[in-house]
N, C-alpha and C positions, 0 to 999 in steps of 0.2 A: 931043689929045696928041702932042706934037712930040716927037721920033727923044729929044732929050738927056733929057728926064723918063721917056723909056721904058727908055732906059737905066740911070741911075740908078737906079730905084727895082727894073726886073726883072732884068739884064745882072750887074750891075757887083755887088749880095748875092748873087747866086749863083756866079759867077764866086770872088768870095772868100774861098768854101766850100773850096776847092780841089776842088769834084767831076765838075769838066768832065772830060772824055779828054783834056786837052792839059796838062792838070797833072798832077804824080805825084807830088803831097808829100804827106802825112797831111792825113787832113781835121780831124784836133785839131793844132793849133799847139802844138809845143814849149814846156815855158816857157821865160823870157825869164831869164837869169842873175839879173835883178833879185828874179823871183820865188823861185830858188832858195835868193840869199843869206841871210833871215834862218832857215832850216833850216839852210843850212851851218855859219853863224859861233855858231849853237847848240848844234849837235855837242857841240863839247869843252869846253863850261859844264854842259851835262848828264853828260857823262862824269868831268869834276870832281864836279861832285854824285853820282852811282852812286859810283865813286869811290872819294869821301871818305865815302859811309857806308858802304861793303865795309871800305875801310880802318880806318877804327874800331871796326869789328865785328872783324875780324882782329886789330886792337893788342888789343882788347879782351880775346879770348880768350886771347892770348898771353902778353899782364900778370897772369891772374887764373891763368892755370894755373904761370907761374912763380912767384906768392904762394902758391899752391898746394904746390909742389915739384914739379909735374909736368915731366919729360924734354921739352926742344925739338924733341926729335922726333916727339914724340906729339903737343905743342900746334900745331906743324907743320901732322900728320895732320888734326888734328882742325878746325884754322884752315882747311884747303886744301878737305874736306870741302865746310863749313856755307858759307863766304864762296862758295865755285866755286860749289855752287848759287844760291844766294841772287844773285850777280853777273850769273852768265849771265843768269836770271828779267828780273833789273831791267838790267841792257846791252842785253839784245836788241828789250825794251818803249819804255825812255823812252831810253838814248841814240841808238840807231839804226833805233827803228822797224822791226823783222823782226822774220819771222813763226820758232815757234822751230821747229827740229827738232832728231830727235837727229845727222844731221850735225856740227848747224852748234855742237852744244849737245858732244858730241865733239871736234871742234877746240879749242872753249872748253878744253875741261878737258884738251888735249893742250897748246894753248900757257900754259893756267897751269900746265901741271906743269913746262913744262921752266924757268919762272920757282922754282919751289920751289929746285932746287940752290944758285941765285944769292941767295934767302930764307936760307936754311941755312946758305951761308959767312957772309955779312954777321953772322946774330945768332953763327955761334961766332966772328966774331972779334971780336963787341964785345963775349961774355962772358970769351974771352980779355984781353980790356982791361979786363974788372971792371966797365965800363957797367952799368948798372940797366937790364932790362927794358924801365922806362918811357921808358928817351929811346933804346936799342938799336931797338926795334920802331916805331916813329913815324919815322927816319931813313930805317930802308930801307925802309919804304915808301916814300918820297917819292925815295929812289933808285929804285925795283922802278918807279918810276909810267909813265916814258915808253916803256918798254918793253911794259909791260901795254896803254896805248893800243893803239900800233898790233897788238899780236897779239889785243886784243881785236876793234879792224878788222875784222883779217883775216879771223878766224872766225866773227864773225857777219852782215856786212855784206859782204862778198867777192865773194856772186853779185851784187847789184844793183850793186856798182862794175866787173865785171866786163862784164854787161849794160849799162852805160852808155858802160862804152871800145868794145865793141861796135857802136854806134847812133850812134858818132863814126865 
């Protein structure tokens, strides 16, 4: 066996693993940008899917409550509790793929709680304009969409985002 063949068969594969004394890199290579792109590209789409389901549930609760003559404040509170729990469970599993915890649920609830006054002001304003709830609820939902995505990402995926920044 000549030295070139021996190097290709024995040394080169070992050297490429990064387990020798001269190499300080991780033994498992970091995922390349192309491996991360499909998951990152689908995240907004998954958010829209889960957010759309939550928005539909929220609008159904608000419109049904208005039809039954329930006060806007009461219907918002009921909707907040129901949609908040379902939204957290769905976003943590489907949108961000994160493990659920009390801390992330608290952050998510706080983020959605900040959104509550905005929703109340918009719905009250549309009510003052005599817009029916069937129009006012979806318009309010569209206005709050960008804030909800940003705050949901902060609440649920902030641990992982911070860890990735520290690695860089």
